[in-house]
C-alpha positions in Angstrom: -14.3 -6.6 -42.6 -15.1 -5.2 -39.1 -16.6 -6.6 -36.0 -17.8 -5.5 -32.5 -16.3 -6.8 -29.3 -18.0 -6.5 -26.0 -17.9 -8.3 -22.6 -19.1 -8.3 -19.0 -22.6 -7.2 -19.6 -23.8 -9.0 -16.4 -27.5 -9.1 -17.4 -29.7 -9.7 -14.4 -27.4 -8.0 -11.9 -29.6 -6.2 -9.3 -27.0 -3.8 -7.9 -27.6 -2.8 -4.2 -30.8 -4.9 -4.4 -32.4 -2.2 -6.6 -34.7 -3.3 -9.4 -33.9 0.1 -11.1 -30.2 -0.9 -11.3 -31.2 -4.2 -12.9 -33.2 -2.3 -15.5 -30.2 0.0 -16.1 -28.1 -3.0 -17.1 -30.8 -4.1 -19.6 -31.1 -0.6 -21.0 -27.3 -0.3 -21.7 -27.3 -3.7 -23.4 -30.1 -2.7 -25.7 -28.3 0.5 -26.5 -25.1 -1.4 -27.4 -27.0 -3.8 -29.7 -28.7 -0.9 -31.5 -25.3 0.9 -32.0 -23.7 -2.3 -33.2 -26.4 -2.7 -35.9 -26.0 1.0 -36.9 -22.3 0.3 -37.4 -23.1 -2.5 -39.9 -20.5 -4.9 -38.5 -19.9 -8.3 -40.0 -20.1 -10.2 -36.7 -20.0 -9.7 -32.9 -17.8 -11.3 -30.2 -18.9 -11.4 -26.5 -16.0 -12.4 -24.2 -17.9 -13.8 -21.2 -20.1 -12.8 -18.2 -23.0 -12.2 -20.5 -25.2 -12.9 -17.4 -24.7 -12.1 -13.8 -25.3 -15.7 -12.8 -25.3 -19.2 -14.3 -29.1 -19.3 -13.6 -30.3 -16.0 -15.1 -33.8 -14.7 -14.4 -36.4 -14.9 -17.1 -36.1 -11.1 -17.7 -32.3 -11.4 -18.3 -32.9 -14.3 -20.7 -35.6 -12.4 -22.6 -33.5 -9.2 -22.9 -30.6 -11.2 -24.4 -33.0 -13.1 -26.7 -34.4 -9.8 -28.0 -30.9 -8.5 -28.7 -29.8 -11.7 -30.4 -32.9 -11.7 -32.6 -32.2 -8.1 -33.6 -28.7 -9.0 -34.6 -30.0 -12.1 -36.5 -32.5 -9.9 -38.3 -29.7 -7.6 -39.4 -27.6 -10.6 -40.6 -25.0 -10.3 -37.9 -23.8 -13.5 -36.2 -22.6 -13.5 -32.6 -19.8 -15.6 -31.1 -19.7 -16.0 -27.3 -17.8 -17.7 -24.5 -18.9 -18.3 -20.9 -17.3 -16.2 -18.1 -16.9 -17.1 -14.5 -20.2 -15.5 -13.6 -22.3 -17.4 -16.1 -20.6 -20.7 -15.5 -21.5 -23.3 -12.8 -18.3 -24.8 -11.6 -19.6 -28.3 -11.7 -18.8 -31.3 -13.9 -21.5 -31.8 -16.5 -22.9 -28.2 -16.2 -23.5 -26.1 -19.2 -23.7 -22.3 -19.4 -26.9 -20.5 -20.2 -25.5 -19.3 -23.6 -26.2 -22.8 -24.9 -29.9 -22.2 -24.7 -29.6 -19.8 -27.6 -27.6 -22.0 -30.1 -30.8 -22.8 -32.0 -31.3 -19.0 -32.4 -28.0 -18.7 -34.1 -25.6 -18.0 -31.2 -22.2 -19.5 -31.9 -20.9 -20.7 -28.6 -17.2 -21.3 -28.2 -16.6 -24.1 -25.8 -14.0 -26.7 -24.8 -15.6 -29.0 -27.4 -16.2 -26.4 -30.1 -13.1 -24.3 -29.7 -13.0 -22.5 -33.0 -15.0 -21.2 -36.0 -14.3 -19.5 -39.3 -16.0 -16.3 -40.4 -15.0 -15.8 -44.0 -11.2 -16.1 -43.9 -11.0 -15.2 -40.2 -10.1 -17.9 -37.7 -12.0 -17.3 -34.4 -10.9 -19.5 -31.5 -11.3 -19.4 -27.8 -12.1 -21.0 -24.5 -14.5 -20.3 -21.6 -13.3 -19.2 -18.2 -10.8 -21.6 -16.5 -9.9 -21.1 -12.8 -6.3 -20.9 -11.7 -6.5 -24.5 -10.4 -6.9 -25.6 -14.0 -4.1 -23.5 -15.4 -2.3 -26.5 -16.9 -5.3 -27.5 -18.8 -5.8 -23.9 -20.0 -2.2 -23.5 -21.2 -2.4 -26.9 -23.0 -5.5 -25.9 -24.8 -4.1 -22.5 -25.7 -1.1 -24.3 -27.2 -3.4 -26.4 -29.4 -5.3 -23.3 -30.6 -2.0 -21.5 -31.4 -1.0 -24.4 -33.7 -4.3 -24.3 -35.5 -4.1 -20.5 -35.9 -0.8 -20.9 -37.7 -2.7 -22.0 -40.9 -4.7 -18.7 -41.1 -3.7 -15.1 -42.0 -6.4 -13.4 -39.8 -6.9 -14.8 -36.3 -8.8 -13.9 -33.2 -8.4 -15.4 -29.7 -11.4 -15.1 -27.3 -10.8 -15.5 -23.6 -12.3 -14.6 -20.2 -9.2 -14.6 -18.0 -7.2 -12.3 -15.7 -3.7 -11.8 -17.0 -1.0 -10.7 -14.5 0.0 -7.6 -16.4 -3.5 -6.2 -16.1 -5.2 -8.0 -13.3 -2.8 -7.5 -10.4 -4.2 -10.3 -8.2 -5.3 -13.9 -8.5 -4.7 -14.0 -12.2 -5.1 -17.2 -14.2 -2.4 -16.5 -16.9 0.9 -14.7 -17.1 1.3 -12.5 -20.1 4.2 -14.8 -21.3 1.8 -17.8 -21.3 -0.6 -16.2 -23.9 0.1 -17.4 -27.5 1.6 -14.5 -29.5 0.6 -15.5 -33.0 -3.0 -14.1 -33.0 -4.0 -10.8 -34.6 -6.6 -9.8 -32.1 -7.1 -10.9 -28.5 -10.8 -10.4 -27.5 -10.6 -10.5 -23.7 -13.2 -10.3 -20.9 -13.2 -10.4 -17.1 -11.5 -7.1 -16.3 -14.1 -4.3 -16.1 -11.9 -1.4 -17.2 -10.9 -0.6 -20.7 -7.5 -1.9 -21.8 -6.1 -1.6 -25.4 -2.6 -2.9 -25.6 -0.2 -4.0 -28.3 0.5 -7.8 -28.1 1.5 -10.6 -30.4 0.6 -9.9 -34.0 -1.8 -7.0 -33.2 -4.0 -5.8 -30.2 -5.1 -7.2 -26.9 -8.3 -5.6 -25.7 -10.5 -5.7 -22.7 -13.6 -3.6 -23.7 -14.6 -3.3 -20.0 -18.0 -3.9 -18.4 -21.2 -2.6 -20.0 -22.4 -0.8 -16.9 -20.8 0.2 -13.6 -20.8 -3.1 -11.8 -18.7 -1.9 -8.8 -18.1 1.6 -7.6 -14.3 1.1 -7.9 -14.9 1.3 -11.7 -15.8 5.0 -11.4 -12.4 6.4 -12.2 -12.0 4.3 -15.4 -15.6 5.2 -16.3 -14.7 8.9 -16.1 -11.6 8.4 -18.2 -12.9 5.9 -20.8 -16.6 5.6 -20.4 -18.5 2.4 -20.8 -19.4 0.6 -24.1 -17.7 -1.7 -26.6 -15.1 -1.6 -29.3 -15.2 -1.7 -33.1 -12.4 -3.5 -34.8 -11.4 -2.9 -38.4 -9.7 -6.1 -39.7 -8.9 -4.9 -43.2 -5.3 -3.8 -42.8 -2.2 -5.6 -41.7 -3.0 -4.9 -38.1 -6.4 -4.4 -36.5 -7.6 -0.9 -35.8 -9.6 -0.5 -32.6 -12.2 2.3 -32.0 -13.8 2.8 -28.7 -17.6 3.3 -28.8 -19.1 4.8 -25.7 -22.7 4.3 -24.5 -24.5 6.8 -22.2 -25.3 5.4 -18.8 -29.0 5.6 -17.6 -28.0 7.3 -14.4 -25.0 9.0 -12.8 -22.8 7.8 -10.0 -21.7 10.9 -8.1 -18.9 10.6 -5.6 -18.3 13.6 -3.3 -16.3 14.4 -0.2 -18.0 16.9 2.2 -16.9 18.7 5.3 -19.2 18.6 8.3 -18.6 22.3 9.0 -19.7 23.2 5.5 -22.3 20.5 5.1 -25.2 22.8 4.1 -23.3 24.4 1.3 -22.0 21.0 0.2 -25.5 19.6 0.0 -26.7 22.6 -1.9 -23.9 22.0 -4.4 -25.0 18.4 -4.9 -28.6 19.5 -5.3 -27.6 21.9 -8.0 -25.7 19.2 -9.8 -28.5 16.6 -9.7 -31.7 18.6 -10.0 -31.9 18.4 -13.8 -30.8 14.8 -14.3 -33.3 12.6 -16.1 -32.9 9.7 -13.7 -32.1 9.7 -10.0 -28.3 9.2 -9.4 -26.4 7.0 -6.9 -24.7 9.3 -4.4 -21.4 8.0 -2.8 -20.7 10.6 -0.1 -17.9 10.9 2.5 -18.5 13.4 5.3 -15.3 14.4 7.1 -14.8 16.0 10.6 -18.2 14.9 11.9 -18.7 16.4 15.4 -22.1 14.9 16.3 -23.9 11.6 16.2 -23.6 10.2 12.6 -27.3 9.2 12.7 -28.2 12.8 12.9 -26.0 13.7 10.0 -27.4 10.8 8.0 -31.0 12.0 8.7 -30.1 15.5 7.5 -28.5 14.1 4.2 -31.5 11.9 3.4 -34.0 14.6 4.2 -32.3 17.0 1.8 -31.2 14.5 -0.9 -33.3 11.4 -0.5 -36.1 12.4 -2.9 -33.5 13.5 -5.5 -31.4 10.3 -5.5 -32.0 6.6 -6.0 -29.6 5.6 -3.3 -27.2 7.4 -0.8 -24.1 5.5 0.3 -22.5 7.6 3.1 -19.2 7.2 4.9 -18.5 9.2 8.0 -15.1 10.3 9.4 -15.4 11.8 12.8 -13.4 14.8 13.9 -9.7 13.9 14.1 -10.0 10.8 12.1 -8.0 10.5 8.9 -9.9 9.6 5.7 -8.6 6.8 3.5 -7.7 9.3 0.7 -5.5 11.2 3.1 -3.5 8.1 3.9 -2.2 7.9 0.4 -1.4 11.7 0.3 0.5 11.8 3.6 3.4 9.5 3.0 5.4 10.6 6.0 3.2 9.3 8.8 3.7 5.8 10.2 0.3 4.9 11.6 -1.1 1.4 11.5 -2.8 1.8 8.2 0.4 3.1 6.6 2.3 0.1 8.0 -0.3 -2.2 6.5 0.3 -0.7 3.0 4.0 -0.8 3.5 4.0 -4.4 4.5 1.7 -5.5 1.7 3.8 -3.8 -1.0 5.7 -7.0 -1.5 2.6 -8.7 -2.7 2.3 -6.3 -5.7 -1.4 -5.9 -5.5 -3.2 -2.5 -5.1 -6.4 -4.4 -4.6 -5.1 -6.3 -1.6 -3.7 -3.0 -0.2 -7.0 -1.2 -0.6 -8.9 -4.2 1.0 -6.6 -4.2 4.0 -7.0 -0.4 4.5 -10.8 -0.5 4.0 -11.2 -3.3 6.4 -9.0 -1.7 9.1 -11.0 1.6 8.7 -14.4 -0.2 9.0 -13.5 -2.5 11.8 -11.9 0.2 13.9 -15.3 1.9 13.8 -17.2 -1.3 14.6 -18.8 -1.3 11.1 -19.3 -5.0 10.9 -22.0 -5.0 8.2 -19.9 -2.8 5.9 -16.9 -5.1 6.5 -18.8 -8.2 5.6 -20.2 -6.5 2.4 -16.6 -5.4 1.5 -15.2 -8.9 1.9 -18.1 -10.5 0.0 -17.6 -8.1 -2.9 -13.8 -8.7 -2.9 -14.2 -12.5 -3.0 -17.1 -12.3 -5.6 -14.8 -10.4 -7.9 -11.5 -12.4 -7.5 -12.7 -15.9 -6.6 -14.9 -18.5 -8.1 -18.5 -18.7 -6.8 -18.2 -22.5 -6.2 -15.6 -25.0 -5.1 -16.5 -27.3 -8.0 -14.4 -27.3 -11.2 -15.7 -26.5 -14.7 -16.8 -29.2 -17.1 -13.8 -30.6 -18.9 -13.2 -33.4 -21.3 -12.0 -36.5 -19.6 -8.6 -36.4 -21.2 -8.1 -32.9 -19.6 -8.6 -33.9 -16.0 -5.4 -33.5 -14.0 -4.0 -36.2 -11.8 -2.9 -33.7 -9.1 -5.6 -32.6 -6.7 -6.3 -28.9 -7.3 -5.9 -26.5 -4.4 -9.3 -25.8 -2.8 -10.6 -22.3 -2.5 -10.8 -22.6 1.2 -7.1 -23.2 1.3 -6.4 -20.1 -0.7 -8.7 -18.1 1.6 -6.9 -19.4 4.7 -3.5 -18.4 3.3 -4.7 -14.8 2.8 -6.2 -14.6 6.2 -3.0 -15.8 7.8 -1.1 -13.1 5.8 -3.4 -10.4 7.0 -3.2 -11.6 10.6 0.6 -11.5 10.4 0.6 -8.0 9.0 -1.8 -6.8 11.6 0.3 -8.3 14.4 
């Protein structure tokens, strides 16, 4: 008995507003489906964020329908939960996954929390925000009791766990039931394979590069899904990598050697099948940045899909240098030092990036950075997910605006 586990495919995501990037996400999903069928698995688990939004485009719906029908034709059922992206946080709302139930998709929901596949107990829950943590923990306890009657068990969740998430998590590791054999997680876009409970806890990572901060994990672990062999006493997990349609190339160039740096990039990208995304940092800039930008786009514009430049003028310290030089006590270093108590690298990086952008009057970049941060770590709506009436808590949950205000106050205090 073996199955495939994937998550965070974000179908319909038009990264940087580029239709080419939306198509890249579709292409990767189609490759994953084909590889899954080639592996002759018994079933598939998708752990949430199947779509980028709860109102997917017709193209996104059709791409998933095509993949689902391919699996159905091969006799491979799929089990799926809704993530935070494909859930409307409003009472009475349903996720787009429900549309495909008649085509065979087995949707795990607060009402239908578990299935059996042969002798395997497959249980799970859709995404719950931290304001509903009591409900989430209560339901997990119920599933844990039901799992005790089975020898082979799988728990499917789309949640951030403190051990792996680092910030604004919904569960602490000690709150996760420890009597399951396999924990099919989603929500974190990097690959995590850890020992937990009776077996393995796995985040397969996102199907594509959803955010440039994922580049380091992509270089180390690639993107794709996992195959799980469930025959033995403990599950065996195998990472299956899928080639990306285009490369993300991150380079740091020196203004004084700009021509040779550009020539090196040209040599790297000239033979690529698809135009790459270039993430460039140019240090020690001595002239107007618009002139440098024009030079870069003139030389590399036709060879790349998009160029994302960042300029550090002569005498300015780059963000990377901040972390290398631990002895200096500039304002950015003090920010990092003061924020260490919060135990979040993500918050540290946000503070440094905002300081760097705002000190250069880069308001548009600052707004985009903030939007990306809150899109990733906060719900897209103030409404709560659909819950059964008996699950509604008496206490009024904290509103998102209150959380945001607390963080803003913290940053203000640190800056002062």
